[in-house]
N, C-alpha and C positions, 0 to 999 in steps of 0.2 A: 370127475369132470372129463369130458372128452373134447378133443379139438376137431372132430369130424363134422362134416356138414350135414350128415344124416341125423335124423331124430325120429323118435318113436312117438307118433301122435297119440297112441293108446296110453303110453306112460305119462305124457303130458296131461292128457284128459283125466287120468287117475289122480294126478297131483292137484289139479283144479278142483275136482270133485271132493278130495279129502280136506281141502282147506277153504272152500268157497263160503262156508257157513260161519267162519270165524269173523269176529268184529275186525274191521280193517283188513280184510282178506287179501287185497291186491298185493301189498308188499310181501307178505309170506309166500304167496303163490309165485311171484316173480323170483324171489330168492330160491325157492325150491326148484323151479324150472331151470334157472341158471346153474344151480349146484348139480343138477341131474344131467343137463344137456351140455352145459358149458357156455350157453348164451340163451337169449330169448328169441326163439325163431320168429320172424315177422309173421309167419302163417299161424302162429299160436295166438296172436293178438285178438282176432275175432272169437276164438274159443273162449279166452279169458273174459272178453267184453260181454259175450252172451251169458256166461255163467254168473257174472256179477251184476248184470243188468246195467252196464255202463256202455258208453260209446267207445268205438275203437279209438277215437281221438283222445279220449280220457286216458285209456290204458297206455296208448303210445306216448302221450305227454309225460306220464309218470316214468316210463322207461327211459325216455330221453332226458328227463330232468336230473336223474341221479347218474353220476359218473360211473358208479359200480356196475350198472347193467350194460350189457352189450347186445347187439342184434345181429352180430356176425360171429362165426366161430373164431375163437382165439387160436393163437399159434400153439404148438405142442407144449410150450413152456410160457408161463406168465411172469414177467418181471414187473414189479411195482416199486415205485419211488415215491416217498412221502413228499408232498409239495407244500405242506402246512408251515406256518411261521416258525415254530421251534426248529424244525429240520432245515429250513432255509437259513436260519441264523447260524446254524452249526455246520454249514458247508454243503447243504443240500442242492444248491444251484449247480455247483461244480460236479456233484454226483450225477445229477440229472443230465448235464451236458455230456459227461462220460458215457452214460447209459445209452444215450441217443447216438453217439459216435460209435460205440462198441457194437450196438445192434444194427446200425445203419437204418434206423427208422425213428419216427417221432412219437410222441405220446399219443395213445389211442390208435396206433398203427401196429401192424404185424410185418415181420421181416418178409422179404420177397420169397424166401424158401419155406415160409410158414413155420419156421422153427420157434419163433418167439413173438410175443405181443408185449409191448411196453405200455404200461398204464400208470397214470397218476393216482395217488391215493391222498386223501386230505385228512391224515392222521391215523396212524396205527395205534395211538395211545402209548407209545414208546418214547415219549419226549425226553425222558432223562437219558436215553441212550441215542440221541440224535446225532447224525441223520439216520433215518430208518429206511429199509428197503425190504423187499420180499422177493424171493425167487422160488417158484414152484410151491408157494404157500409157506415157505420157511422163512421166518422173520430174521433179519440181520440188523442188529443194533451197532451203533458207531460205524456205520457202513463207510467204507473207503472204496475208491475205484478197484483197488486190488482185491479186497474182500468181495466186492460185487462180481468181479471177473471169476474168482475162484468158485463162487456159488453158481454162476451161469455155467461154468465148465462142469461142475459136479452134477447139476441138474440135467445137462445134456447127455451125461454118461448113464443116467438112470434108465 
């Protein structure tokens, strides 16, 4: 996954063509594009809509309905905090507040320097080790502000 704002239309078209004939192809296509590019470029919406014989509004509606998808490039590092009930009950609210203060941005936002994006996740499936977080795709169970800071620091050094 890249954090750059440039994307390869040919590669996106290839993803669309490889998946468009699957039943329920829209979600697999969106996931594959985001995995490849790092986000769903708004300019790819007409390409997807045409291939699936859907309207641009239908495709855009699905993208904006799911918190997982983004239409702008993420920061170089993605920090995710679980906001589901089990994590909230285990101290997730304090962890979320710490993450916002540490990064200087809110959920769904990217730091001013483009170094990190803070995202809410609604369950990692790691409830027994709540609260959960992820930094750079690495899951952190029983996350504390200190463990989160250590993970952010380690990710920045990669």
